[in-house]
C-alpha positions as MATLAB code, in Angstrom:
seq = 'XXXXXXXXXXXXXXXXXXXXXXXXXXXXXXXXXXXXXXXXXXXXXXXXXXXXXXXXXXXXXXXXXXXXXXXXXXXXXXXXXXXXXXXXXXXXXXXX';
ca = [
      -2.728  -13.950    6.681;
       0.333  -15.261    4.901;
       3.966  -14.926    5.867;
       5.571  -11.683    4.618;
       8.172  -13.706    2.723;
       5.395  -15.465    0.819;
       3.787  -12.139   -0.136;
       6.960  -10.369   -1.331;
       9.060  -12.526   -3.637;
      11.875  -10.127   -4.576;
      12.607   -6.477   -5.343;
      12.753   -5.516   -8.991;
      16.007   -3.648   -9.590;
      16.231   -1.990  -12.996;
      17.338    1.403  -14.240;
      13.738    2.600  -14.317;
      12.973    1.390  -10.791;
      16.203    2.971   -9.488;
      15.178    6.303  -11.024;
      11.707    6.034   -9.452;
      13.269    5.288   -6.069;
      15.477    8.383   -6.214;
      12.860   10.827   -7.492;
       9.563    9.704   -5.994;
      10.525    7.124   -3.334;
       8.680    4.408   -5.274;
       9.906    0.819   -5.180;
       8.945   -2.145   -7.357;
       8.506   -5.686   -6.038;
       7.528   -9.022   -7.505;
       4.718  -10.281   -5.284;
       2.494  -13.325   -5.007;
      -0.254  -13.377   -7.642;
      -2.930  -13.855   -4.973;
      -1.673  -11.042   -2.682;
      -3.860   -7.975   -2.311;
      -2.802   -4.374   -1.690;
      -3.255   -4.436    2.091;
      -1.154   -7.605    2.436;
       1.581   -6.035    0.308;
       1.479   -2.809    2.330;
       1.714   -4.664    5.661;
       4.532   -6.897    4.406;
       6.667   -3.974    3.162;
       6.102   -2.015    6.381;
       7.111   -4.973    8.569;
      10.016   -6.148    6.428;
      11.730   -2.782    5.828;
      10.395   -0.769    8.819;
       9.017    2.074    6.659;
       5.635    3.784    6.195;
       3.795    3.002    2.947;
       1.377    5.575    1.542;
       0.079    3.734   -1.535;
       0.372    0.487   -3.470;
      -0.302   -0.001   -7.178;
      -0.433   -3.529   -8.573;
      -0.387   -4.973  -12.051;
      -0.358   -8.460  -13.529;
       2.463   -8.957  -16.014;
       1.404  -11.537  -18.567;
       3.872  -14.286  -19.437;
       5.471  -14.221  -22.840;
       5.239  -16.998  -25.392;
       8.678  -18.337  -26.269;
       9.779  -20.736  -28.959;
      11.639  -23.885  -27.943;
      12.720  -25.932  -30.953;
       9.663  -26.862  -32.957;
       7.207  -26.035  -30.172;
       6.092  -23.121  -28.056;
       6.020  -22.588  -24.316;
       4.431  -19.844  -22.281;
       5.949  -18.293  -19.176;
       3.714  -17.889  -16.133;
       1.937  -14.642  -15.330;
       3.334  -12.733  -12.344;
       2.299   -9.743  -10.278;
       4.241   -6.519   -9.838;
       3.615   -4.008   -7.060;
       4.740   -0.383   -7.132;
       4.975    0.818   -3.527;
       5.127    4.522   -2.637;
       6.738    5.407    0.691;
       6.042    8.408    2.901;
       8.254   11.451    2.380;
      11.667   11.030    3.966;
      11.461    7.212    3.976;
      13.971    5.111    2.033;
      14.821    1.445    1.438;
      18.478    0.570    0.905;
      18.809   -2.807   -0.818;
      22.589   -2.743   -1.013;
      23.627   -1.949    2.570;
      26.056   -4.250    4.375;
      23.842   -4.632    7.434;
];
């Protein structure tokens, strides 16, 4: 098993993810491409001390961008949408 900091790269903080967190206690994370759902669930539970009920994952394909006369493609990355048990909450912006 990998380190929890290798599984979870960063939280994804957007307007849509903030709305999901308030309404349905769902949080979005960028995770390692090779991580599976059980590794993600265990990492979130250990890192934030919460109970996770479900994990949905998706691979976000990298976009092709133009650089001068050539093209470059960004890497694919994996996004996980984690649903917490009722009453659970993660506060990313606390001072503790």
